[in-house]
N, C-alpha and C positions, 0 to 999 in steps of 0.2 A: 332397854328404858330405865330409866328408874319407875318406880312402881307412882304413879298420881296422887298428887298432892291432896291437900280438901279442896275448898271449896274457896280460891282470895276473896277477901273484904273488899268493895267495892274504895279504899284508899292502901288497899292493898294495890290495886289493882294501878291506880295514878298514879303514884309515887314512882312503877313502877314504868307505866307509859314517857315519867318524866326523865327520866334517867338514859328509857333508847332514845327518846328527842335529844336528846345534850352530846350521846355518845354519835349520833348518826348523822351524815348530811340531808337538810331539812330539802334540800332541791331534789331530791333525788327516793325521800322517803316517802311510803304509801302508809294507805290502809294497812291493807298484806300484811307488806313487810312487818308492821307496828304487832298487828293480828299473831304472827307467826314467831314473833320473842317474846310475845308475852307466853304462847304457848306451852312455849319450851322452856321459860324462866319458870311456869309456873306447874309442867309437867299435866297441864289437862286443856284440853277443847275449849275453846274461850267464844268457840264460832257466835253458840244462841247468844251472847253476851255484845256481839256488832253496836248494837245500834248506838250503844250506852257508851261504847268504847269509844267509838265514832265523834260523840260529841267531847268525850276527854281528850280526844288528843285533840280534837277543836279549838279548844282553850287553854289547852295547856302550849302549842301552837302559839295561840293570840297572845301567851303570857310570856314565847320565847322571842317574841318582834321587837328591839330594841323601840319604846316613844321615840315620835317626833320628836324633830326641833321646833322651836318657837321660832327661828329662819326659815321653814321650809313654806311658802306658802299652798292654803289647806285645798281639796281636792277639788276641783270644779265636779257638778254637780244635773246629773244627766237633763235637768229638767232646765236649771240655768242656763245648762249650751244650747240650746233652742230658743230662751226664749229672745223680743226683738230690744237691743237696749233703748231707752226710752231719748227722746230728741230733748234739747231745748227746742224755746218756742221761737229764739230766732237765728238757730242753726238749717242751713236749706236744703234742702228733700233732696237726700240723690235719687237718679233713677234707675233701677233694677236692671240689669243686662237685658232682661228679656221683655222690657216694655221697650215698642219701639220710638225713635226720637222723636220728633217736630223738627222740621226743618225749617232755615230760615230762608223767606224769596232768593237774597242774595248767596245764597249757598248752590256751588256750582252741580248737578248733578253725576253722583259718583258711577 
């Protein structure tokens, strides 16, 4: 291996991260493979800078994601998913399945 280079600047690492991500399959790339690519490119162990590199990879991945189209519905939030829908005053209340239904006198017994 060639001798190690001087420690790269943050900007140089961020540029290389972007280059690595642009030439990688984003479905299979991992932080480990990015770190390996960076270590090869700069000929230095960048493991001590892993927390910062993780943040930079996340930011670069967010930049690479295509913007959502205006016609796409907004993603549902977990909170909205569990809130009951407001019922109009004239809308009849529907009994839940677990509530026993009152039987009419004329209804035959099953």
